[in-house]
N, CA, C, O and the ligand as a Tripos MOL2 file, in Angstrom:
@<TRIPOS>MOLECULE
protein
  297   295    75     0     0
PROTEIN
NO_CHARGES

@<TRIPOS>ATOM
      1 N          32.4450   60.7820   19.5780 N.3       1 MET1
      2 CA         31.5110   59.6120   19.6200 C.3       1 MET1
      3 C          32.2330   58.3570   20.1230 C.2       1 MET1
      4 O          33.2670   57.9640   19.5830 O.2       1 MET1
      5 N          31.7080   57.7780   21.1000 N.am      2 SER2
      6 CA         32.3520   56.5830   21.6480 C.3       2 SER2
      7 C          31.5080   55.3060   21.3040 C.2       2 SER2
      8 O          30.2990   55.4070   21.0980 O.2       2 SER2
      9 N          32.1270   54.1690   21.2490 N.am      3 ASP3
     10 CA         31.3170   52.9730   20.9100 C.3       3 ASP3
     11 C          30.7640   52.3700   22.2040 C.2       3 ASP3
     12 O          31.1390   52.7420   23.3160 O.2       3 ASP3
     13 N          29.8720   51.4430   21.9980 N.am      4 THR4
     14 CA         29.2270   50.8740   23.1110 C.3       4 THR4
     15 C          30.1130   50.2360   24.1550 C.2       4 THR4
     16 O          29.8440   50.3120   25.3540 O.2       4 THR4
     17 N          31.1850   49.5990   23.6780 N.am      5 ILE5
     18 CA         32.0170   48.8530   24.6140 C.3       5 ILE5
     19 C          32.5770   49.8420   25.6670 C.2       5 ILE5
     20 O          32.6500   49.4980   26.8460 O.2       5 ILE5
     21 N          32.9470   50.9850   25.2780 N.am      6 THR6
     22 CA         33.5760   51.9460   26.1580 C.3       6 THR6
     23 C          32.4980   52.5000   27.0840 C.2       6 THR6
     24 O          32.8350   53.1070   28.1010 O.2       6 THR6
     25 N          31.2110   52.3150   26.7720 N.am      7 GLN7
     26 CA         30.1850   52.8100   27.6380 C.3       7 GLN7
     27 C          29.7530   51.8250   28.7660 C.2       7 GLN7
     28 O          29.0230   52.1650   29.6970 O.2       7 GLN7
     29 N          30.2540   50.6090   28.6050 N.am      8 LEU8
     30 CA         29.8380   49.6590   29.6120 C.3       8 LEU8
     31 C          30.5430   49.9000   30.9400 C.2       8 LEU8
     32 O          31.6980   50.3260   30.9610 O.2       8 LEU8
     33 N          29.8510   49.6290   32.0560 N.am      9 ALA9
     34 CA         30.3760   49.8730   33.3590 C.3       9 ALA9
     35 C          31.5550   48.9340   33.5650 C.2       9 ALA9
     36 O          31.5970   47.8450   32.9920 O.2       9 ALA9
     37 N          32.4580   49.3340   34.3400 N.am     10 ARG10
     38 CA         33.7080   48.4900   34.5590 C.3      10 ARG10
     39 C          33.8160   48.0160   35.9740 C.2      10 ARG10
     40 O          33.9830   48.7990   36.9090 O.2      10 ARG10
     41 N          33.7180   46.7100   36.1150 N.am     11 PRO11
     42 CA         33.9140   46.1950   37.5080 C.3      11 PRO11
     43 C          35.3340   46.3820   38.0250 C.2      11 PRO11
     44 O          36.1840   46.6690   37.1830 O.2      11 PRO11
     45 N          35.6810   46.2660   39.2200 N.am     12 PRO12
     46 CA         34.7220   45.9790   40.3130 C.3      12 PRO12
     47 C          33.8310   47.1190   40.6270 C.2      12 PRO12
     48 O          34.1960   48.2840   40.4650 O.2      12 PRO12
     49 N          32.5960   46.7680   41.1020 N.am     13 PHE13
     50 CA         31.6410   47.8510   41.4940 C.3      13 PHE13
     51 C          31.7590   48.0680   42.9920 C.2      13 PHE13
     52 O          32.2520   47.1760   43.6840 O.2      13 PHE13
     53 N          31.3530   49.1500   43.5060 N.am     14 ARG14
     54 CA         31.3620   49.3780   44.8980 C.3      14 ARG14
     55 C          30.2300   50.2610   45.3140 C.2      14 ARG14
     56 O          29.7900   51.1160   44.5440 O.2      14 ARG14
     57 N          29.7540   50.0770   46.5010 N.am     15 LYS15
     58 CA         28.6510   50.8840   47.0350 C.3      15 LYS15
     59 C          29.1880   52.2080   47.4500 C.2      15 LYS15
     60 O          30.2920   52.3010   47.9880 O.2      15 LYS15
     61 N          28.3980   53.2720   47.1990 N.am     16 ALA16
     62 CA         28.6660   54.5430   47.6710 C.3      16 ALA16
     63 C          27.4960   55.0210   48.4970 C.2      16 ALA16
     64 O          26.5510   54.2660   48.7280 O.2      16 ALA16
     65 N          27.5410   56.2480   48.9410 N.am     17 GLU17
     66 CA         26.4790   56.7710   49.8430 C.3      17 GLU17
     67 C          25.1600   56.7690   49.1260 C.2      17 GLU17
     68 O          25.1000   56.8470   47.8990 O.2      17 GLU17
     69 N          24.0900   56.6780   49.9090 N.am     18 ARG18
     70 CA         22.7240   56.7910   49.4420 C.3      18 ARG18
     71 C          22.3500   55.7280   48.4650 C.2      18 ARG18
     72 O          21.4690   55.9330   47.6300 O.2      18 ARG18
     73 N          22.9900   54.6080   48.5440 N.am     19 GLY19
     74 CA         22.5900   53.5300   47.6400 C.3      19 GLY19
     75 C          23.1720   53.5410   46.2130 C.2      19 GLY19
     76 O          22.8920   52.6420   45.4200 O.2      19 GLY19
     77 N          23.9460   54.5180   45.9100 N.am     20 HIS20
     78 CA         24.5860   54.6130   44.6100 C.3      20 HIS20
     79 C          25.5640   53.4330   44.4880 C.2      20 HIS20
     80 O          26.0750   52.9030   45.4750 O.2      20 HIS20
     81 N          25.7840   53.0700   43.2780 N.am     21 VAL21
     82 CA         26.8070   52.0490   42.9120 C.3      21 VAL21
     83 C          27.7340   52.6780   41.8990 C.2      21 VAL21
     84 O          27.2990   53.1640   40.8550 O.2      21 VAL21
     85 N          29.0080   52.6630   42.2140 N.am     22 LEU22
     86 CA         30.0150   53.2070   41.3040 C.3      22 LEU22
     87 C          30.8440   52.1000   40.6440 C.2      22 LEU22
     88 O          31.0180   51.0340   41.2330 O.2      22 LEU22
     89 N          31.3420   52.3310   39.4640 N.am     23 ASP23
     90 CA         32.2020   51.3190   38.8370 C.3      23 ASP23
     91 C          33.6900   51.6970   39.1160 C.2      23 ASP23
     92 O          34.0110   52.6010   39.8870 O.2      23 ASP23
     93 N          34.5490   50.9410   38.4340 N.am     24 ARG24
     94 CA         36.0110   51.1850   38.7350 C.3      24 ARG24
     95 C          36.4710   52.5850   38.4030 C.2      24 ARG24
     96 O          37.4340   53.0700   38.9970 O.2      24 ARG24
     97 N          35.7840   53.2760   37.4330 N.am     25 THR25
     98 CA         36.1760   54.6060   37.0700 C.3      25 THR25
     99 C          35.5690   55.6710   37.9780 C.2      25 THR25
    100 O          35.8800   56.8580   37.8820 O.2      25 THR25
    101 N          34.7000   55.2030   38.8560 N.am     26 GLY26
    102 CA         34.0510   56.1500   39.7830 C.3      26 GLY26
    103 C          32.7200   56.7570   39.1690 C.2      26 GLY26
    104 O          32.1500   57.7160   39.6880 O.2      26 GLY26
    105 N          32.2900   56.1470   38.0680 N.am     27 SER27
    106 CA         31.0160   56.6120   37.4790 C.3      27 SER27
    107 C          29.8780   55.8370   38.0860 C.2      27 SER27
    108 O          30.0120   54.6730   38.4620 O.2      27 SER27
    109 N          28.7450   56.5200   38.1730 N.am     28 LEU28
    110 CA         27.5050   55.7810   38.5220 C.3      28 LEU28
    111 C          27.2110   54.7340   37.5180 C.2      28 LEU28
    112 O          27.4460   54.8900   36.3200 O.2      28 LEU28
    113 N          26.6620   53.6030   38.0570 N.am     29 VAL29
    114 CA         26.2980   52.4910   37.1320 C.3      29 VAL29
    115 C          24.7860   52.5660   36.8470 C.2      29 VAL29
    116 O          23.9720   52.7180   37.7570 O.2      29 VAL29
    117 N          24.4420   52.4570   35.5560 N.am     30 ILE30
    118 CA         23.0540   52.4890   35.1480 C.3      30 ILE30
    119 C          22.7330   51.1810   34.4030 C.2      30 ILE30
    120 O          23.5620   50.6990   33.6320 O.2      30 ILE30
    121 N          21.5850   50.6230   34.6170 N.am     31 PRO31
    122 CA         21.1860   49.3840   33.8710 C.3      31 PRO31
    123 C          20.6590   49.6860   32.4870 C.2      31 PRO31
    124 O          20.1550   50.7850   32.2580 O.2      31 PRO31
    125 N          20.7530   48.7650   31.5690 N.am     32 CYS32
    126 CA         20.1030   48.8860   30.3040 C.3      32 CYS32
    127 C          18.5520   48.9490   30.5530 C.2      32 CYS32
    128 O          17.8260   49.7390   29.9500 O.2      32 CYS32
    129 N          18.1250   48.0920   31.4500 N.am     33 ASP33
    130 CA         16.6910   47.9290   31.6650 C.3      33 ASP33
    131 C          16.5780   47.7480   33.1780 C.2      33 ASP33
    132 O          17.2320   46.8730   33.7470 O.2      33 ASP33
    133 N          15.7640   48.5580   33.8250 N.am     34 ASP34
    134 CA         15.7870   48.4250   35.3120 C.3      34 ASP34
    135 C          14.8110   47.3170   35.8800 C.2      34 ASP34
    136 O          14.6730   47.1440   37.0900 O.2      34 ASP34
    137 N          14.1900   46.6300   34.9850 N.am     35 GLU35
    138 CA         13.3040   45.4830   35.4440 C.3      35 GLU35
    139 C          13.9620   44.1560   35.0800 C.2      35 GLU35
    140 O          14.0030   43.2130   35.8700 O.2      35 GLU35
    141 N          14.4740   44.1240   33.8550 N.am     36 ILE36
    142 CA         15.1470   42.8860   33.4300 C.3      36 ILE36
    143 C          16.6220   43.1850   33.4220 C.2      36 ILE36
    144 O          17.0670   44.0160   32.6310 O.2      36 ILE36
    145 N          17.3860   42.5560   34.2510 N.am     37 LEU37
    146 CA         18.8100   42.8170   34.3000 C.3      37 LEU37
    147 C          19.5430   42.3970   33.0160 C.2      37 LEU37
    148 O          19.6270   41.2130   32.6890 O.2      37 LEU37
    149 N          20.0560   43.3730   32.3200 N.am     38 CYS38
    150 CA         20.6490   43.0560   30.9770 C.3      38 CYS38
    151 C          22.1450   43.4640   31.0510 C.2      38 CYS38
    152 O          22.9490   42.6940   31.5770 O.2      38 CYS38
    153 N          22.5230   44.6160   30.5550 N.am     39 MET39
    154 CA         23.8490   45.0960   30.6190 C.3      39 MET39
    155 C          23.8960   46.2820   31.6030 C.2      39 MET39
    156 O          22.8910   46.9490   31.8530 O.2      39 MET39
    157 N          25.0780   46.5130   32.1400 N.am     40 LEU40
    158 CA         25.3340   47.6400   33.0020 C.3      40 LEU40
    159 C          26.1860   48.6510   32.2940 C.2      40 LEU40
    160 O          27.1800   48.2910   31.6620 O.2      40 LEU40
    161 N          25.8050   49.9700   32.3890 N.am     41 PHE41
    162 CA         26.5610   50.9820   31.6460 C.3      41 PHE41
    163 C          27.1600   52.0150   32.6100 C.2      41 PHE41
    164 O          26.6850   52.1690   33.7350 O.2      41 PHE41
    165 N          28.1260   52.6650   32.1940 N.am     42 SER42
    166 CA         28.7470   53.7830   32.8780 C.3      42 SER42
    167 C          27.9290   55.0820   32.5550 C.2      42 SER42
    168 O          27.8670   55.5130   31.4040 O.2      42 SER42
    169 N          27.3280   55.6670   33.5730 N.am     43 GLU43
    170 CA         26.5810   56.9000   33.3270 C.3      43 GLU43
    171 C          27.4690   57.9590   32.6760 C.2      43 GLU43
    172 O          27.0450   58.6390   31.7420 O.2      43 GLU43
    173 N          28.6860   58.0970   33.1610 N.am     44 ARG44
    174 CA         29.5850   59.0850   32.7310 C.3      44 ARG44
    175 C          29.8080   58.9970   31.2080 C.2      44 ARG44
    176 O          29.7850   59.9810   30.4690 O.2      44 ARG44
    177 N          30.0290   57.7170   30.8030 N.am     45 GLU45
    178 CA         30.3440   57.5070   29.3150 C.3      45 GLU45
    179 C          29.1040   57.6550   28.4960 C.2      45 GLU45
    180 O          29.1590   58.1840   27.3860 O.2      45 GLU45
    181 N          27.9490   57.1930   29.0200 N.am     46 VAL46
    182 CA         26.7100   57.3230   28.2500 C.3      46 VAL46
    183 C          26.3320   58.8650   28.0730 C.2      46 VAL46
    184 O          25.8050   59.2590   27.0330 O.2      46 VAL46
    185 N          26.5840   59.6020   28.9930 N.am     47 GLU47
    186 CA         26.2110   61.0320   28.9490 C.3      47 GLU47
    187 C          27.0590   61.7270   27.8750 C.2      47 GLU47
    188 O          26.6300   62.7610   27.3630 O.2      47 GLU47
    189 N          28.2220   61.2200   27.5160 N.am     48 LYS48
    190 CA         29.0300   61.9030   26.4830 C.3      48 LYS48
    191 C          28.2950   61.8640   25.1870 C.2      48 LYS48
    192 O          28.3650   62.8240   24.4190 O.2      48 LYS48
    193 N          27.5920   60.8010   24.9050 N.am     49 ASP49
    194 CA         26.7920   60.6390   23.6260 C.3      49 ASP49
    195 C          25.3140   60.9860   23.9000 C.2      49 ASP49
    196 O          24.6020   61.3900   22.9810 O.2      49 ASP49
    197 N          24.8640   60.8400   25.1040 N.am     50 GLY50
    198 CA         23.4720   61.1340   25.4260 C.3      50 GLY50
    199 C          22.5520   59.9200   25.2740 C.2      50 GLY50
    200 O          21.3610   59.9720   25.5800 O.2      50 GLY50
    201 N          23.1710   58.7830   24.7720 N.am     51 HIS51
    202 CA         22.4010   57.6200   24.6310 C.3      51 HIS51
    203 C          23.3160   56.4480   24.5450 C.2      51 HIS51
    204 O          24.5260   56.6200   24.4000 O.2      51 HIS51
    205 N          22.7620   55.2160   24.6330 N.am     52 PHE52
    206 CA         23.5460   54.0100   24.3870 C.3      52 PHE52
    207 C          22.7200   53.0130   23.6060 C.2      52 PHE52
    208 O          21.4890   53.0210   23.6220 O.2      52 PHE52
    209 N          23.4700   52.1360   22.9070 N.am     53 LEU53
    210 CA         22.7920   50.9920   22.1770 C.3      53 LEU53
    211 C          23.2780   49.7620   22.7410 C.2      53 LEU53
    212 O          24.4440   49.4020   22.5730 O.2      53 LEU53
    213 N          22.4210   49.0870   23.4170 N.am     54 CYS54
    214 CA         22.8380   47.8580   24.1640 C.3      54 CYS54
    215 C          23.2210   46.7070   23.1920 C.2      54 CYS54
    216 O          22.4100   46.3250   22.3490 O.2      54 CYS54
    217 N          24.3960   46.1800   23.3040 N.am     55 PRO55
    218 CA         24.9270   45.1410   22.4510 C.3      55 PRO55
    219 C          24.2400   43.8930   22.7190 C.2      55 PRO55
    220 O          24.3230   43.0040   21.8710 O.2      55 PRO55
    221 N          23.5470   43.6930   23.8230 N.am     56 LYS56
    222 CA         22.9410   42.4150   24.1780 C.3      56 LYS56
    223 C          21.5550   42.3140   23.6590 C.2      56 LYS56
    224 O          21.2140   41.3350   22.9940 O.2      56 LYS56
    225 N          20.6960   43.3440   23.9520 N.am     57 CYS57
    226 CA         19.3010   43.2770   23.6400 C.3      57 CYS57
    227 C          18.8740   44.3080   22.5040 C.2      57 CYS57
    228 O          17.7420   44.2830   22.0210 O.2      57 CYS57
    229 N          19.7850   45.1540   22.1370 N.am     58 GLY58
    230 CA         19.5620   46.0540   20.9880 C.3      58 GLY58
    231 C          18.7960   47.2430   21.4020 C.2      58 GLY58
    232 O          18.4610   48.0480   20.5330 O.2      58 GLY58
    233 N          18.4760   47.4440   22.6670 N.am     59 ARG59
    234 CA         17.7240   48.5930   23.0940 C.3      59 ARG59
    235 C          18.5110   49.8670   22.9340 C.2      59 ARG59
    236 O          19.6820   49.9530   23.3050 O.2      59 ARG59
    237 N          17.8540   50.8420   22.3820 N.am     60 LEU60
    238 CA         18.4590   52.2250   22.3660 C.3      60 LEU60
    239 C          18.0230   52.9310   23.6150 C.2      60 LEU60
    240 O          16.8260   53.1760   23.7710 O.2      60 LEU60
    241 N          18.9170   53.2770   24.5210 N.am     61 GLY61
    242 CA         18.4840   53.8200   25.7430 C.3      61 GLY61
    243 C          19.1520   55.1430   26.0370 C.2      61 GLY61
    244 O          20.0500   55.5890   25.3220 O.2      61 GLY61
    245 N          18.7010   55.7390   27.0790 N.am     62 GLN62
    246 CA         19.2700   57.0170   27.6330 C.3      62 GLN62
    247 C          19.4770   56.8210   29.0620 C.2      62 GLN62
    248 O          19.1750   55.7520   29.5920 O.2      62 GLN62
    249 N          19.9910   57.8210   29.7350 N.am     63 ARG63
    250 CA         20.1340   57.6870   31.1830 C.3      63 ARG63
    251 C          18.7660   57.4480   31.8410 C.2      63 ARG63
    252 O          17.7950   58.1710   31.6150 O.2      63 ARG63
    253 N          18.7480   56.4380   32.6300 N.am     64 MET64
    254 CA         17.4820   56.0310   33.3160 C.3      64 MET64
    255 C          17.7900   55.9690   34.8320 C.2      64 MET64
    256 O          18.4970   56.7880   35.4170 O.2      64 MET64
    257 N          17.2010   54.9430   35.3790 N.am     65 VAL65
    258 CA         17.4340   54.7650   36.8320 C.3      65 VAL65
    259 C          18.8390   54.2100   37.1040 C.2      65 VAL65
    260 O          19.4900   53.6220   36.2400 O.2      65 VAL65
    261 N          19.2710   54.4320   38.3630 N.am     66 GLU66
    262 CA         20.6010   53.9000   38.6860 C.3      66 GLU66
    263 C          20.4890   52.4190   39.0070 C.2      66 GLU66
    264 O          19.4440   51.9750   39.4840 O.2      66 GLU66
    265 N          21.5270   51.6520   38.7610 N.am     67 ALA67
    266 CA         21.5530   50.2260   39.0680 C.3      67 ALA67
    267 C          21.5580   50.0330   40.5980 C.2      67 ALA67
    268 O          22.1390   50.8290   41.3360 O.2      67 ALA67
    269 N          20.9460   49.0330   41.0170 N.am     68 THR68
    270 CA         20.9370   48.6740   42.4200 C.3      68 THR68
    271 C          22.1580   47.8950   42.8020 C.2      68 THR68
    272 O          22.8610   47.4150   41.9130 O.2      68 THR68
    273 N          22.4670   47.7340   44.1170 N.am     69 ALA69
    274 CA         23.5970   46.9540   44.4800 C.3      69 ALA69
    275 C          23.4290   45.5210   44.0820 C.2      69 ALA69
    276 O          24.3890   44.8580   43.6900 O.2      69 ALA69
    277 N          22.2050   45.0330   44.1820 N.am     70 SER70
    278 CA         22.0310   43.6250   43.7920 C.3      70 SER70
    279 C          22.1960   43.3870   42.2800 C.2      70 SER70
    280 O          22.6590   42.3210   41.8730 O.2      70 SER70
    281 N          21.8440   44.3060   41.5030 N.am     71 GLN71
    282 CA         22.0200   44.1990   40.0880 C.3      71 GLN71
    283 C          23.5360   44.1330   39.7160 C.2      71 GLN71
    284 O          23.9350   43.5570   38.7030 O.2      71 GLN71
    285 N          24.3270   44.7460   40.5850 N.am     72 CYS72
    286 CA         25.8100   44.7730   40.4070 C.3      72 CYS72
    287 C          26.5030   43.6270   41.0910 C.2      72 CYS72
    288 O          27.7270   43.5000   41.0490 O.2      72 CYS72
    289 N          25.6940   42.7840   41.7300 N.am     73 GLY73
    290 CA         26.3240   41.6280   42.4570 C.3      73 GLY73
    291 C          26.9000   41.9770   43.7680 C.2      73 GLY73
    292 O          27.7510   41.2520   44.2830 O.2      73 GLY73
    293 N          26.4550   43.1010   44.3550 N.am     74 LEU74
    294 CA         26.9670   43.5320   45.6790 C.3      74 LEU74
    295 C          26.0100   43.0700   46.7810 C.2      74 LEU74
    296 O          26.2550   43.3280   47.9590 O.2      74 LEU74
    297 ZN         20.2400   45.3750   27.0770 Zn       75 ZN75
@<TRIPOS>BOND
     1     1     2 1
     2     2     3 1
     3     3     4 2
     4     3     5 am
     5     5     6 1
     6     6     7 1
     7     7     8 2
     8     7     9 am
     9     9    10 1
    10    10    11 1
    11    11    12 2
    12    11    13 am
    13    13    14 1
    14    14    15 1
    15    15    16 2
    16    15    17 am
    17    17    18 1
    18    18    19 1
    19    19    20 2
    20    19    21 am
    21    21    22 1
    22    22    23 1
    23    23    24 2
    24    23    25 am
    25    25    26 1
    26    26    27 1
    27    27    28 2
    28    27    29 am
    29    29    30 1
    30    30    31 1
    31    31    32 2
    32    31    33 am
    33    33    34 1
    34    34    35 1
    35    35    36 2
    36    35    37 am
    37    37    38 1
    38    38    39 1
    39    39    40 2
    40    39    41 am
    41    41    42 1
    42    42    43 1
    43    43    44 2
    44    43    45 am
    45    45    46 1
    46    46    47 1
    47    47    48 2
    48    47    49 am
    49    49    50 1
    50    50    51 1
    51    51    52 2
    52    51    53 am
    53    53    54 1
    54    54    55 1
    55    55    56 2
    56    55    57 am
    57    57    58 1
    58    58    59 1
    59    59    60 2
    60    59    61 am
    61    61    62 1
    62    62    63 1
    63    63    64 2
    64    63    65 am
    65    65    66 1
    66    66    67 1
    67    67    68 2
    68    67    69 am
    69    69    70 1
    70    70    71 1
    71    71    72 2
    72    71    73 am
    73    73    74 1
    74    74    75 1
    75    75    76 2
    76    75    77 am
    77    77    78 1
    78    78    79 1
    79    79    80 2
    80    79    81 am
    81    81    82 1
    82    82    83 1
    83    83    84 2
    84    83    85 am
    85    85    86 1
    86    86    87 1
    87    87    88 2
    88    87    89 am
    89    89    90 1
    90    90    91 1
    91    91    92 2
    92    91    93 am
    93    93    94 1
    94    94    95 1
    95    95    96 2
    96    95    97 am
    97    97    98 1
    98    98    99 1
    99    99   100 2
   100    99   101 am
   101   101   102 1
   102   102   103 1
   103   103   104 2
   104   103   105 am
   105   105   106 1
   106   106   107 1
   107   107   108 2
   108   107   109 am
   109   109   110 1
   110   110   111 1
   111   111   112 2
   112   111   113 am
   113   113   114 1
   114   114   115 1
   115   115   116 2
   116   115   117 am
   117   117   118 1
   118   118   119 1
   119   119   120 2
   120   119   121 am
   121   121   122 1
   122   122   123 1
   123   123   124 2
   124   123   125 am
   125   125   126 1
   126   126   127 1
   127   127   128 2
   128   127   129 am
   129   129   130 1
   130   130   131 1
   131   131   132 2
   132   131   133 am
   133   133   134 1
   134   134   135 1
   135   135   136 2
   136   135   137 am
   137   137   138 1
   138   138   139 1
   139   139   140 2
   140   139   141 am
   141   141   142 1
   142   142   143 1
   143   143   144 2
   144   143   145 am
   145   145   146 1
   146   146   147 1
   147   147   148 2
   148   147   149 am
   149   149   150 1
   150   150   151 1
   151   151   152 2
   152   151   153 am
   153   153   154 1
   154   154   155 1
   155   155   156 2
   156   155   157 am
   157   157   158 1
   158   158   159 1
   159   159   160 2
   160   159   161 am
   161   161   162 1
   162   162   163 1
   163   163   164 2
   164   163   165 am
   165   165   166 1
   166   166   167 1
   167   167   168 2
   168   167   169 am
   169   169   170 1
   170   170   171 1
   171   171   172 2
   172   171   173 am
   173   173   174 1
   174   174   175 1
   175   175   176 2
   176   175   177 am
   177   177   178 1
   178   178   179 1
   179   179   180 2
   180   179   181 am
   181   181   182 1
   182   182   183 1
   183   183   184 2
   184   183   185 am
   185   185   186 1
   186   186   187 1
   187   187   188 2
   188   187   189 am
   189   189   190 1
   190   190   191 1
   191   191   192 2
   192   191   193 am
   193   193   194 1
   194   194   195 1
   195   195   196 2
   196   195   197 am
   197   197   198 1
   198   198   199 1
   199   199   200 2
   200   199   201 am
   201   201   202 1
   202   202   203 1
   203   203   204 2
   204   203   205 am
   205   205   206 1
   206   206   207 1
   207   207   208 2
   208   207   209 am
   209   209   210 1
   210   210   211 1
   211   211   212 2
   212   211   213 am
   213   213   214 1
   214   214   215 1
   215   215   216 2
   216   215   217 am
   217   217   218 1
   218   218   219 1
   219   219   220 2
   220   219   221 am
   221   221   222 1
   222   222   223 1
   223   223   224 2
   224   223   225 am
   225   225   226 1
   226   226   227 1
   227   227   228 2
   228   227   229 am
   229   229   230 1
   230   230   231 1
   231   231   232 2
   232   231   233 am
   233   233   234 1
   234   234   235 1
   235   235   236 2
   236   235   237 am
   237   237   238 1
   238   238   239 1
   239   239   240 2
   240   239   241 am
   241   241   242 1
   242   242   243 1
   243   243   244 2
   244   243   245 am
   245   245   246 1
   246   246   247 1
   247   247   248 2
   248   247   249 am
   249   249   250 1
   250   250   251 1
   251   251   252 2
   252   251   253 am
   253   253   254 1
   254   254   255 1
   255   255   256 2
   256   255   257 am
   257   257   258 1
   258   258   259 1
   259   259   260 2
   260   259   261 am
   261   261   262 1
   262   262   263 1
   263   263   264 2
   264   263   265 am
   265   265   266 1
   266   266   267 1
   267   267   268 2
   268   267   269 am
   269   269   270 1
   270   270   271 1
   271   271   272 2
   272   271   273 am
   273   273   274 1
   274   274   275 1
   275   275   276 2
   276   275   277 am
   277   277   278 1
   278   278   279 1
   279   279   280 2
   280   279   281 am
   281   281   282 1
   282   282   283 1
   283   283   284 2
   284   283   285 am
   285   285   286 1
   286   286   287 1
   287   287   288 2
   288   287   289 am
   289   289   290 1
   290   290   291 1
   291   291   292 2
   292   291   293 am
   293   293   294 1
   294   294   295 1
   295   295   296 2
@<TRIPOS>SUBSTRUCTURE
     1 MET1         2 RESIDUE 1 A MET
     2 SER2         6 RESIDUE 1 A SER
     3 ASP3        10 RESIDUE 1 A ASP
     4 THR4        14 RESIDUE 1 A THR
     5 ILE5        18 RESIDUE 1 A ILE
     6 THR6        22 RESIDUE 1 A THR
     7 GLN7        26 RESIDUE 1 A GLN
     8 LEU8        30 RESIDUE 1 A LEU
     9 ALA9        34 RESIDUE 1 A ALA
    10 ARG10       38 RESIDUE 1 A ARG
    11 PRO11       42 RESIDUE 1 A PRO
    12 PRO12       46 RESIDUE 1 A PRO
    13 PHE13       50 RESIDUE 1 A PHE
    14 ARG14       54 RESIDUE 1 A ARG
    15 LYS15       58 RESIDUE 1 A LYS
    16 ALA16       62 RESIDUE 1 A ALA
    17 GLU17       66 RESIDUE 1 A GLU
    18 ARG18       70 RESIDUE 1 A ARG
    19 GLY19       74 RESIDUE 1 A GLY
    20 HIS20       78 RESIDUE 1 A HIS
    21 VAL21       82 RESIDUE 1 A VAL
    22 LEU22       86 RESIDUE 1 A LEU
    23 ASP23       90 RESIDUE 1 A ASP
    24 ARG24       94 RESIDUE 1 A ARG
    25 THR25       98 RESIDUE 1 A THR
    26 GLY26      102 RESIDUE 1 A GLY
    27 SER27      106 RESIDUE 1 A SER
    28 LEU28      110 RESIDUE 1 A LEU
    29 VAL29      114 RESIDUE 1 A VAL
    30 ILE30      118 RESIDUE 1 A ILE
    31 PRO31      122 RESIDUE 1 A PRO
    32 CYS32      126 RESIDUE 1 A CYS
    33 ASP33      130 RESIDUE 1 A ASP
    34 ASP34      134 RESIDUE 1 A ASP
    35 GLU35      138 RESIDUE 1 A GLU
    36 ILE36      142 RESIDUE 1 A ILE
    37 LEU37      146 RESIDUE 1 A LEU
    38 CYS38      150 RESIDUE 1 A CYS
    39 MET39      154 RESIDUE 1 A MET
    40 LEU40      158 RESIDUE 1 A LEU
    41 PHE41      162 RESIDUE 1 A PHE
    42 SER42      166 RESIDUE 1 A SER
    43 GLU43      170 RESIDUE 1 A GLU
    44 ARG44      174 RESIDUE 1 A ARG
    45 GLU45      178 RESIDUE 1 A GLU
    46 VAL46      182 RESIDUE 1 A VAL
    47 GLU47      186 RESIDUE 1 A GLU
    48 LYS48      190 RESIDUE 1 A LYS
    49 ASP49      194 RESIDUE 1 A ASP
    50 GLY50      198 RESIDUE 1 A GLY
    51 HIS51      202 RESIDUE 1 A HIS
    52 PHE52      206 RESIDUE 1 A PHE
    53 LEU53      210 RESIDUE 1 A LEU
    54 CYS54      214 RESIDUE 1 A CYS
    55 PRO55      218 RESIDUE 1 A PRO
    56 LYS56      222 RESIDUE 1 A LYS
    57 CYS57      226 RESIDUE 1 A CYS
    58 GLY58      230 RESIDUE 1 A GLY
    59 ARG59      234 RESIDUE 1 A ARG
    60 LEU60      238 RESIDUE 1 A LEU
    61 GLY61      242 RESIDUE 1 A GLY
    62 GLN62      246 RESIDUE 1 A GLN
    63 ARG63      250 RESIDUE 1 A ARG
    64 MET64      254 RESIDUE 1 A MET
    65 VAL65      258 RESIDUE 1 A VAL
    66 GLU66      262 RESIDUE 1 A GLU
    67 ALA67      266 RESIDUE 1 A ALA
    68 THR68      270 RESIDUE 1 A THR
    69 ALA69      274 RESIDUE 1 A ALA
    70 SER70      278 RESIDUE 1 A SER
    71 GLN71      282 RESIDUE 1 A GLN
    72 CYS72      286 RESIDUE 1 A CYS
    73 GLY73      290 RESIDUE 1 A GLY
    74 LEU74      294 RESIDUE 1 A LEU
    75 ZN75       297 GROUP 0 **** ****
């Protein structure tokens, strides 16, 4: 079981093929919420637990849509 901090996506982010965005570890980046930009998580780390608890908004989430380049500041 990992804590939320280790589940956060790690900059710098980079664009990959087909609009994917990867973090420093090479994991896909997923947003806490795909409409309101909140926190960005590492899909790879989230999938170890199957869920995440956002430290900013308190949302209990699971793997959702991938973050867009603009959400990652690209
Ligand atoms: Zn959040």
